[in-house]
PAZAPA-4460 file (N, C-alpha, C; in steps of 0.05 Angstrom, whole numbers, plus 32768, in hexadecimal, padded with zeros to 4 digits):
% residues 132
    n_x    n_y    n_z   ca_x   ca_y   ca_z    c_x    c_y    c_z   seq   type   mol
   7E65   8063   7DFD   7E6F   8048   7DFA   7E70   803A   7E15     1      X     A
   7E78   8048   7E29   7E7A   803C   7E44   7E5E   8034   7E4E     2      X     A
   7E4A   8044   7E47   7E2F   803D   7E50   7E25   8023   7E43     3      X     A
   7E2B   8020   7E2A   7E24   8007   7E1B   7E32   7FEF   7E27     4      X     A
   7E4C   7FF2   7E2E   7E5B   7FDD   7E3A   7E51   7FD5   7E55     5      X     A
   7E46   7FE9   7E64   7E3B   7FE3   7E7E   7E20   7FD6   7E7D     6      X     A
   7E0F   7FDE   7E6A   7DF3   7FD5   7E69   7DEE   7FBC   7E58     7      X     A
   7E00   7FB5   7E46   7DFB   7F9F   7E35   7E11   7F8A   7E39     8      X     A
   7E0B   7F71   7E32   7E20   7F5C   7E33   7E37   7F64   7E20     9      X     A
   7E4E   7F5A   7E26   7E66   7F62   7E17   7E64   7F5D   7DF9    10      X     A
   7E59   7F46   7DF1   7E56   7F3F   7DD5   7E43   7F53   7DC7    11      X     A
   7E2C   7F59   7DD4   7E19   7F6B   7DC8   7E25   7F87   7DC5    12      X     A
   7E33   7F90   7DDA   7E3F   7FAB   7DD9   7E54   7FAC   7DC3    13      X     A
   7E64   7F97   7DBF   7E78   7F96   7DAB   7E6B   7F97   7D8F    14      X     A
   7E55   7F89   7D8B   7E47   7F8A   7D71   7E3D   7FA6   7D6B    15      X     A
   7E32   7FB4   7D7E   7E28   7FCF   7D7A   7E3E   7FE2   7D73    16      X     A
   7E53   7FE2   7D84   7E69   7FF5   7D81   7E79   7FF1   7D67    17      X     A
   7E7A   7FD8   7D5E   7E8A   7FD3   7D45   7E7A   7FD5   7D2C    18      X     A
   7E60   7FDB   7D2E   7E4F   7FDD   7D16   7E53   7FF8   7D08    19      X     A
   7E4D   7FF9   7CEF   7E4F   8012   7CDF   7E3C   8027   7CE9    20      X     A
   7E25   801F   7CF5   7E11   8032   7CFE   7E16   803B   7D1A    21      X     A
   7E2C   8033   7D26   7E31   803B   7D42   7E31   8059   7D46    22      X     A
   7E3D   806A   7D35   7E3C   8087   7D3A   7E1F   8092   7D3C    23      X     A
   7E0E   8088   7D2B   7DF2   8092   7D2C   7DE4   8089   7D45    24      X     A
   7DEA   8070   7D4D   7DDE   8065   7D66   7DE9   8074   7D7E    25      X     A
   7E03   8079   7D7E   7E0F   8088   7D94   7E03   80A4   7D96    26      X     A
   7DFE   80B0   7D7F   7DF1   80CB   7D80   7DD5   80C9   7D8C    27      X     A
   7DC6   80B5   7D85   7DAB   80B1   7D90   7DAD   80AD   7DAE    28      X     A
   7DC1   809E   7DB7   7DC4   8099   7DD4   7DCC   80B4   7DE2    29      X     A
   7DDD   80C3   7DD6   7DE5   80DD   7DE1   7DCC   80EF   7DE3    30      X     A
   7DBC   80EF   7DCE   7DA4   8100   7DCE   7D90   80F7   7DE4    31      X     A
   7D8E   80DD   7DE8   7D7D   80D2   7DFD   7D86   80DC   7E18    32      X     A
   7DA0   80DB   7E1E   7DAB   80E3   7E38   7DA8   8102   7E3B    33      X     A
   7DAB   8111   7E25   7DA8   812E   7E27   7D8B   8136   7E2F    34      X     A
   7D78   8125   7E28   7D5C   812A   7E2F   7D55   811D   7E4A    35      X     A
   7D6A   8117   7E59   7D66   810B   7E74   7D58   80F0   7E72    36      X     A
   7D5C   80E2   7E5D   7D50   80C7   7E5A   7D61   80B3   7E68    37      X     A
   7D55   809F   7E73   7D64   8089   7E80   7D70   8076   7E6C    38      X     A
   7D87   807B   7E62   7D94   806B   7E4D   7D96   804E   7E56    39      X     A
   7D9E   8049   7E6F   7DA1   802E   7E78   7D87   801E   7E77    40      X     A
   7D71   802B   7E7D   7D56   801E   7E7C   7D4F   8017   7E5F    41      X     A
   7D56   8029   7E4D   7D50   8023   7E30   7D61   800C   7E26    42      X     A
   7D7B   800C   7E2D   7D8C   7FF7   7E23   7D86   7FDC   7E31    43      X     A
   7D7C   7FDD   7E49   7D76   7FC4   7E57   7D5F   7FB5   7E49    44      X     A
   7D50   7FC3   7E39   7D3A   7FB5   7E2B   7D43   7FA2   7E15    45      X     A
   7D5C   7FA6   7E0B   7D66   7F94   7DF6   7D7A   7F80   7E01    46      X     A
   7D80   7F81   7E1A   7D94   7F6F   7E26   7D8C   7F53   7E2C    47      X     A
   7D72   7F4D   7E32   7D6B   7F32   7E3A   7D72   7F1D   7E24    48      X     A
   7D78   7F05   7E2E   7D7D   7EEF   7E1B   7D65   7EE7   7E0B    49      X     A
   7D4D   7EF0   7E14   7D35   7EE9   7E06   7D2C   7EFF   7DF2    50      X     A
   7D3D   7F13   7DEE   7D35   7F2A   7DDC   7D31   7F1F   7DC0    51      X     A
   7D1D   7F2A   7DB2   7D15   7F20   7D98   7D2B   7F23   7D83    52      X     A
   7D3D   7F37   7D86   7D52   7F3B   7D72   7D66   7F24   7D72    53      X     A
   7D67   7F14   7D87   7D7A   7EFE   7D88   7D72   7EE6   7D77    54      X     A
   7D59   7EE4   7D6E   7D50   7ECE   7D5E   7D53   7ED4   7D41    55      X     A
   7D5D   7EC1   7D31   7D61   7EC5   7D15   7D7D   7EBC   7D0D    56      X     A
   7D83   7EBF   7CF3   7D9D   7EB5   7CEA   7DB4   7EC6   7CF5    57      X     A
   7DCA   7EBA   7CFC   7DE1   7EC8   7D07   7DEB   7EDF   7CF5    58      X     A
   7DE8   7EDC   7CDB   7DF3   7EF0   7CC9   7DE5   7F0B   7CCC    59      X     A
   7DCC   7F0C   7CD7   7DBE   7F25   7CDA   7DBC   7F2F   7CF6    60      X     A
   7DCC   7F24   7D08   7DC9   7F2B   7D25   7DD0   7F48   7D2A    61      X     A
   7DE4   7F53   7D1C   7DEC   7F6F   7D20   7DD6   7F81   7D18    62      X     A
   7DCA   7F7C   7D00   7DB4   7F8D   7CF7   7D9D   7F8C   7D0A    63      X     A
   7D96   7F74   7D14   7D80   7F72   7D26   7D86   7F80   7D40    64      X     A
   7D9E   7F7E   7D4A   7DA6   7F8B   7D63   7DA5   7FAA   7D5F    65      X     A
   7DAE   7FB4   7D49   7DAD   7FD1   7D44   7D90   7FDB   7D43    66      X     A
   7D7F   7FCB   7D36   7D63   7FD3   7D34   7D56   7FD2   7D50    67      X     A
   7D5D   7FBE   7D5F   7D52   7FBB   7D7B   7D5B   7FD3   7D8C    68      X     A
   7D75   7FDA   7D89   7D7F   7FF1   7D99   7D72   800A   7D91    69      X     A
   7D6D   800E   7D77   7D5F   8026   7D6D   7D43   8027   7D79    70      X     A
   7D35   8011   7D77   7D1A   8010   7D83   7D1A   8015   7DA1    71      X     A
   7D2E   8009   7DAF   7D2F   800D   7DCC   7D34   802A   7DD3    72      X     A
   7D43   8038   7DC3   7D49   8054   7DC9   7D32   8067   7DC0    73      X     A
   7D22   805F   7DAD   7D0E   8071   7DA2   7CF1   806A   7DAC    74      X     A
   7CEE   8054   7DBA   7CD4   804C   7DC4   7CD3   8053   7DE1    75      X     A
   7CBD   8061   7DEA   7CBB   8068   7E06   7CBB   804F   7E17    76      X     A
   7CC6   8052   7E30   7CC9   803B   7E42   7CAF   802D   7E49    77      X     A
   7C99   803C   7E49   7C7F   8031   7E50   7C72   8022   7E39    78      X     A
   7C7E   8021   7E22   7C73   8012   7E0B   7C85   7FFA   7E04    79      X     A
   7C79   7FE5   7DFA   7C89   7FCE   7DF3   7C9A   7FD4   7DD9    80      X     A
   7CB0   7FC6   7DD7   7CC1   7FCA   7DBF   7CB3   7FBC   7DA7    81      X     A
   7CB5   7FC9   7D90   7CAA   7FBC   7D78   7CBA   7FA3   7D71    82      X     A
   7CAE   7F8F   7D66   7CBC   7F77   7D5F   7CC6   7F76   7D43    83      X     A
   7CBD   7F89   7D32   7CC6   7F8B   7D17   7CCB   7FA8   7D0F    84      X     A
   7CD3   7FAD   7CF7   7CD8   7FC8   7CEE   7CBE   7FD9   7CEE    85      X     A
   7CC1   7FF2   7CF5   7CAA   8004   7CF4   7CA3   800A   7CD7    86      X     A
   7C8A   800C   7CD2   7C81   8012   7CB6   7C72   802C   7CB6    87      X     A
   7C7A   803D   7CA4   7C6C   8056   7CA0   7C55   8051   7C8D    88      X     A
   7C3C   8055   7C97   7C25   804F   7C86   7C23   8062   7C6F    89      X     A
   7C2C   807B   7C72   7C2C   808E   7C5C   7C3F   8085   7C46    90      X     A
   7C57   807D   7C4E   7C6A   8073   7C3A   7C60   8059   7C2D    91      X     A
   7C55   8048   7C3C   7C4B   802F   7C31   7C34   8034   7C1C    92      X     A
   7C23   8047   7C23   7C0D   804E   7C11   7C18   805A   7BF7    93      X     A
   7C2D   806B   7BF9   7C37   8078   7BE2   7C46   8065   7BCF    94      X     A
   7C4F   804E   7BDA   7C5D   803A   7BCA   7C4B   8023   7BC2    95      X     A
   7C32   8024   7BCA   7C20   800E   7BC5   7C1B   800A   7BA7    96      X     A
   7C1A   7FF1   7B9E   7C14   7FEB   7B82   7BF6   7FE7   7B7E    97      X     A
   7BE7   7FE5   7B93   7BCA   7FE2   7B90   7BBC   7FFD   7B92    98      X     A
   7BA6   7FFE   7B84   7B96   8017   7B85   7B7A   8011   7B8F    99      X     A
   7B6E   8025   7B9A   7B52   8021   7BA2   7B3F   802D   7B8E   100      X     A
   7B48   803C   7B7B   7B37   8048   7B66   7B36   8035   7B4E   101      X     A
   7B1F   8028   7B4B   7B1C   8015   7B35   7B0F   8022   7B1D   102      X     A
   7B06   803B   7B1F   7AF8   8048   7B09   7B0C   8052   7AF4   103      X     A
   7B24   8057   7AFB   7B38   8061   7AE7   7B43   804A   7AD7   104      X     A
   7B40   804B   7ABC   7B4A   8035   7AAC   7B69   8037   7AAA   105      X     A
   7B75   8021   7AA7   7B92   8020   7AA5   7B9B   8029   7A89   106      X     A
   7BB1   8037   7A88   7BBC   8040   7A6E   7BCB   8029   7A61   107      X     A
   7BCA   8027   7A47   7BD9   8012   7A3A   7BF7   8018   7A3C   108      X     A
   7C06   8003   7A3B   7C23   8005   7A3D   7C2E   8015   7A25   109      X     A
   7C42   8025   7A28   7C4D   8034   7A12   7C59   8022   79FD   110      X     A
   7C58   802A   79E4   7C63   801A   79CE   7C80   8020   79C9   111      X     A
   7C8A   8035   79D5   7CA6   803C   79D2   7CB8   8028   79E0   112      X     A
   7CD0   8024   79D7   7CE2   8012   79E5   7CE9   801D   7A00   113      X     A
   7CF0   800C   7A12   7CF6   8014   7A2E   7D12   8022   7A30   114      X     A
   7D23   801F   7A1D   7D3E   802B   7A1E   7D3C   8049   7A1A   115      X     A
   7D4C   8059   7A27   7D4D   8076   7A22   7D55   807C   7A06   116      X     A
   7D4E   8093   79FC   7D53   809A   79E0   7D71   8098   79D9   117      X     A
   7D83   80A0   79EB   7D9F   809F   79E4   7DAA   8083   79E4   118      X     A
   7D9B   806F   79ED   7DA4   8053   79ED   7D97   8043   79D7   119      X     A
   7D84   804E   79C9   7D76   803E   79B4   7D88   803B   799C   120      X     A
   7D86   8023   7990   7D95   801F   7977   7D84   8027   7960   121      X     A
   7D8F   8035   794E   7D80   803E   7936   7D91   8037   791D   122      X     A
   7D84   8038   7906   7D92   8033   78ED   7DA4   804A   78E7   123      X     A
   7DBA   8045   78DA   7DCC   805C   78D3   7DBF   806F   78C0   124      X     A
   7DC7   8088   78C2   7DBB   809D   78B1   7DC3   8098   7894   125      X     A
   7DB2   809E   7881   7DB9   809A   7864   7DD0   80AD   785D   126      X     A
   7DE1   80A4   784B   7DF8   80B4   7843   7DEE   80CC   7832   127      X     A
   7DFA   80E2   7837   7DF5   80FA   7828   7E0A   80FD   7812   128      X     A
   7E03   810A   77FD   7E17   810F   77E9   7E11   8101   77CE   129      X     A
   7E25   8100   77BD   7E21   80F5   77A2   7E24   80D7   77A3   130      X     A
   7E14   80CA   7796   7E16   80AD   7793   7E26   80A6   777B   131      X     A
   7E34   8091   777A   7E44   8089   7763   7E38   8072   7755   132      X     A
***
C-alpha cells in the first residue's frame, strides 16, 4: 500500500486501495516485487494525466483504473500498454456464432416446448375407479 501511495497521485491510490479487487491487485504487486520487478516503473505507466483510463464516464473510472493497473503490472516495460481489454482468440472462436463450414445443413428447431418436463403443464390424469 505504501508503494502505491508513493507512486500514484493520492486520488488514484485511494481508488485502488478502496476497490473490492484490491487484494488481488496487491498480490500481483507483491508477486512482481518478488521477481525483482521494478514496481515503481510499472505503476508510473498509469500515473500520467494523459493515461487512457482517465477518459470516459466517471462512473467507470475505478474499473478502468483497475484494468490499467493490471495491464501495467502484466505487460513488460518494453511494450506499450494495451488500450482495451485483452481478447483470447481461442475463447472468442469457441463462443463464435458464425461458422465457416457451409456444407453442413442446419437442423430444424425442436418441436418440444422449451420448458423442462417438470415445468410443463399437462391435463389432469383421468379418474380411476367406478363411475356413477
